GUVEX-255576 format. One line per field, with one value per residue (C-alpha): residue number from 0; x, y, z. Coordinates in pm, 1 decimal. Each point is the difference from the previous one (the first is absolute). Layout:
k: [NUM|...]
east: [X|...]
north: [Y|...]
up: [Z|...]
//
This chain:
k: [0|1|2|3|4|5|6|7|8|9|10|11|12|13|14|15|16|17|18|19|20|21|22|23|24|25|26|27|28|29|30|31|32|33|34|35|36|37|38|39|40|41|42|43|44|45|46|47|48|49|50|51|52|53|54|55|56|57|58|59|60|61|62|63|64|65|66|67|68|69|70|71|72|73|74|75|76|77|78|79|80|81|82|83|84|85|86|87|88|89|90|91|92|93|94|95|96|97|98|99|100|101|102|103|104|105|106|107|108|109|110|111|112|113|114|115|116|117|118|119|120|121|122|123|124|125|126|127|128|129|130|131|132|133|134|135|136|137|138|139|140|141|142|143|144|145|146|147|148|149|150|151|152|153|154|155|156|157|158|159|160|161|162|163|164|165|166|167|168|169|170|171|172|173|174|175|176|177|178|179|180|181|182|183|184|185|186|187|188|189|190|191|192|193|194|195|196|197|198|199|200|201|202|203|204|205|206|207|208|209|210|211|212|213|214|215|216|217|218|219|220|221|222|223|224|225|226|227|228|229|230|231|232|233|234|235|236|237|238|239|240|241|242|243|244|245|246|247|248|249|250|251|252|253|254|255|256|257|258|259|260|261|262|263|264|265|266|267|268|269|270|271|272|273|274|275|276|277]
east: [12095.8|-29.5|-194.6|-155.0|31.9|-83.0|298.6|223.2|286.9|236.5|332.1|254.8|-262.9|22.2|124.6|-153.1|-249.6|-378.1|-160.0|-354.0|-176.7|153.8|353.3|58.5|201.2|-234.2|192.1|293.6|-74.9|79.9|-172.9|-255.1|-239.9|74.5|-2.3|280.4|207.8|-167.2|-257.3|-365.0|-116.4|41.8|293.0|97.9|189.2|132.7|-169.9|204.5|-86.6|212.4|280.0|41.5|149.0|248.1|106.1|38.4|223.4|219.7|43.7|83.9|201.1|95.4|-186.1|-338.6|-29.5|-293.7|-90.9|102.4|-149.7|225.6|-252.0|-113.3|-381.0|-297.3|-379.1|-229.7|-229.6|-341.2|156.0|272.7|-253.5|-202.7|309.9|99.2|-355.7|-18.6|-337.4|105.7|302.0|175.1|344.6|345.4|155.2|375.8|198.2|352.1|150.9|336.2|259.8|-139.3|-289.9|-257.9|231.9|119.3|-363.8|-86.2|-199.0|-3.7|-61.1|-376.3|-103.9|-293.3|45.6|-348.9|74.1|286.1|35.7|-366.4|-128.9|-157.2|202.3|-227.5|265.4|372.4|-25.0|-154.7|271.1|273.3|-155.5|-38.3|359.3|135.0|-177.4|141.1|326.0|319.0|50.2|-367.6|-124.4|-312.2|-245.5|-57.7|-275.9|44.1|-220.4|201.1|-148.0|-346.0|110.9|64.8|342.1|122.2|365.4|195.0|200.1|269.4|-5.2|333.6|119.2|-35.1|339.1|83.8|-137.2|340.2|26.6|-351.7|73.5|325.1|-197.2|-222.8|7.1|225.8|-192.2|161.5|64.2|-276.3|25.4|-63.7|-332.1|-167.9|-218.1|-373.7|-311.0|-243.0|-261.7|96.2|366.6|307.2|211.8|345.6|224.4|278.4|315.7|346.4|-61.2|-328.3|164.8|259.3|-250.9|-233.8|267.5|-141.8|177.8|134.6|-235.7|-318.4|-209.2|-344.6|-151.4|104.2|-279.0|136.5|-324.1|-355.2|-303.9|-149.9|-354.1|60.9|-111.8|367.0|73.9|-306.5|125.1|339.4|220.7|272.5|291.3|293.5|-216.7|66.4|-257.0|133.9|-316.0|-345.0|-287.3|212.8|274.2|348.0|40.7|331.7|-107.4|-286.2|-137.1|-55.4|-196.6|-207.6|-74.9|-120.7|-227.4|-150.0|-45.7|-173.8|-244.6|-66.8|-79.0|-269.2|177.9|19.1|329.0|345.0|213.3|353.1|293.6|173.4|330.4|123.4|349.9|-13.2|-326.6|-281.4|-370.0|-292.4|-214.8|-317.9|-23.7|-300.2|50.1|-311.7]
north: [16156.4|-364.9|-286.2|-249.4|-356.5|-349.6|-146.8|-198.4|223.9|-160.1|99.0|70.5|80.4|378.0|165.7|-261.3|92.6|-13.1|-107.4|39.0|-274.9|129.5|-40.4|374.3|119.8|225.2|29.9|-95.3|-217.3|199.8|-112.4|-231.8|8.7|-310.5|-112.3|-252.8|119.8|-233.3|82.8|16.2|148.9|369.1|148.7|338.8|89.3|338.6|111.7|-26.2|365.0|87.6|-243.6|78.4|351.2|-145.4|-266.3|263.0|214.6|-293.9|-86.5|358.4|123.6|-312.8|135.2|133.9|378.1|157.9|365.8|176.9|317.8|43.4|47.3|-174.6|1.4|-97.4|-18.3|293.9|-82.0|151.5|221.9|117.3|78.9|207.4|188.5|73.8|100.4|-282.8|-130.9|-363.0|-197.8|-79.6|37.5|-69.9|241.5|61.8|-69.4|36.7|130.4|-149.4|138.8|-102.9|51.6|127.3|253.6|123.2|52.1|194.2|-251.9|79.9|-183.7|4.0|35.0|-229.4|-167.2|-27.9|-60.1|-180.1|-18.9|85.8|-260.3|65.2|-120.0|-180.9|-75.0|-60.5|-355.7|111.9|263.9|-260.6|-211.7|295.3|110.0|-354.6|-53.2|319.5|-12.0|162.3|342.7|67.9|352.5|-38.9|273.0|-33.3|193.7|77.9|167.3|263.4|249.5|-53.2|58.7|-246.2|26.2|-189.8|-104.8|-165.7|-288.7|-182.4|-350.6|-148.4|-355.4|-120.5|-21.1|-232.2|70.2|119.1|246.1|132.7|59.6|175.0|254.8|110.3|381.3|163.5|290.3|322.8|54.1|191.0|310.0|-33.5|134.4|-24.7|-296.5|23.9|-201.5|-73.5|-273.5|-159.6|-16.9|170.1|88.5|135.3|65.3|-254.1|154.6|-154.0|-70.8|-180.2|-196.5|-128.6|-71.2|-191.6|-158.4|168.9|-3.5|333.7|-7.7|-6.6|318.0|102.7|32.8|-241.1|-114.9|8.9|-79.4|-116.7|72.7|-341.1|137.3|143.2|-121.2|-28.2|-246.9|-207.0|-28.2|-129.5|309.6|-14.0|204.2|-33.9|5.7|274.7|205.1|91.7|109.9|133.3|85.6|-106.4|250.6|-56.1|106.5|132.9|207.2|37.6|311.8|-194.1|-269.0|264.0|161.8|-330.0|-58.6|349.9|-49.5|-332.3|156.7|295.7|-242.4|-155.7|-334.6|-181.4|-185.5|38.2|-263.6|-26.4|-212.3|-158.8|-186.5|-250.8|-142.7|125.7|-177.5|232.8|-26.7|237.2|92.6|209.0|225.1|196.1|378.0|70.0]
up: [-478.9|108.8|-155.1|241.5|-120.6|123.5|-185.9|234.9|113.3|249.1|153.9|-269.7|-263.0|42.9|-317.2|-225.0|-274.3|28.6|-329.2|-130.4|-195.1|-324.0|128.9|42.1|297.8|197.8|325.3|219.0|303.8|310.2|320.0|158.2|292.4|205.9|364.9|-53.1|-297.5|-250.4|-265.1|105.5|-328.6|82.9|-188.7|-138.0|-315.5|-100.7|-321.4|-319.4|-67.8|303.7|-79.4|-371.6|44.6|248.2|-250.3|-272.2|223.2|97.9|-367.1|-95.1|299.0|192.2|303.0|109.4|-27.4|178.6|10.4|322.0|144.1|303.3|280.9|316.4|2.7|214.1|-19.5|75.4|292.6|74.3|268.1|-237.2|-271.6|246.6|118.5|-361.0|-100.0|-254.5|-115.4|50.4|123.7|-327.1|-150.1|142.6|249.6|-16.4|318.6|-144.0|-323.6|-97.3|-236.8|-336.8|-245.1|250.6|158.9|-340.0|-103.8|315.9|206.9|370.2|325.8|87.6|-366.6|-81.4|-339.3|-153.3|-370.3|-173.4|-377.5|-50.3|246.6|338.4|298.5|245.3|262.8|45.1|-134.5|-326.4|-44.8|50.6|-276.5|-237.4|48.3|-27.8|-331.4|-149.8|-197.8|123.0|-158.1|-66.5|73.7|211.6|96.2|373.4|176.9|369.0|257.6|187.1|245.1|-146.6|-358.9|-282.6|-158.1|-307.6|-15.8|-281.6|144.1|-198.3|145.9|97.5|60.3|356.6|175.6|289.6|348.4|130.3|-288.3|70.9|367.7|-92.7|-204.6|289.6|25.2|258.8|156.4|112.3|369.2|179.3|217.8|371.8|132.8|341.9|90.4|-56.5|87.3|-284.0|-50.7|329.3|-106.6|142.9|-302.4|-65.7|-295.1|-32.9|144.2|18.7|367.8|-74.7|-279.8|244.9|276.6|-235.6|-221.3|-309.8|-333.6|-122.7|-298.8|210.3|3.3|121.7|346.4|273.1|231.2|354.0|182.7|-80.0|213.7|75.0|-27.7|-348.2|-341.7|-96.1|283.2|-86.8|-358.1|102.9|-9.3|263.3|129.3|-235.7|-313.9|-254.6|-194.6|-344.8|-185.1|83.3|-232.6|-300.5|84.6|140.3|361.8|127.2|299.8|245.2|-169.7|-322.9|181.3|177.9|-336.2|-144.3|299.3|-37.5|-376.3|62.4|244.2|-229.0|-282.6|218.5|39.0|330.8|-49.8|-151.4|-169.7|141.8|-110.2|297.8|-8.9|254.7|-46.9|-356.9|-87.5|-117.7|71.0|-35.9|300.2|-3.6|308.6|124.4|10.6|206.3]
//
């Protein structure tokens, strides 16, 4: 979305127009590549095709209104694609679903968004652009990959709130039931009890399986999982007790796959990890 130009752009010139030889505004000067802050003939301007909708919105509403889906997303890696039996690593995988359009439409954590408004989603960056270009209030058909099946959802895009408002809408899970500890995939796991919450300073809204120990020779340890991390999802399904995780591991093996995708949270921050089930 940027135009490279050799027009002289110096400090203080950002935001100024870039003209063509006919006097038409074709971009807005944005940045330069420079070792000393001065122009060396390598500049970048944001295309007028990107800027024009922003100008129109400011004129009409007095502010910029971008479509908002209400999810935290990431890219699908080769390992993730293999664990999910996908043909190629494409789409945007959902790490969190906030109170808003996505949740109302039925999107879930670990869904892989592969189509948005009739366009293929290559990665998380392309989805951000597609959503941002869509008007608030538009009903958009969104195709997700869930448990090996494609599912089409109708999402009514909202207007993006402030960051504090987004965090305040994070779902509050129900408290889990205590179960004995278990060892799976090189991990010692336990349901999150009141005692464990206090010992590990966990918020009352946290649910899943608490990792109390990691075998240092395991695949999990090699991939950065540590005691204190929490597993909330496995194989695109929410995990609330050890039996559910065991079931996902068995289902993965029976499907002929060698790894399972798990969602791990550390201090509230989610990340996906692919673990071997062999």
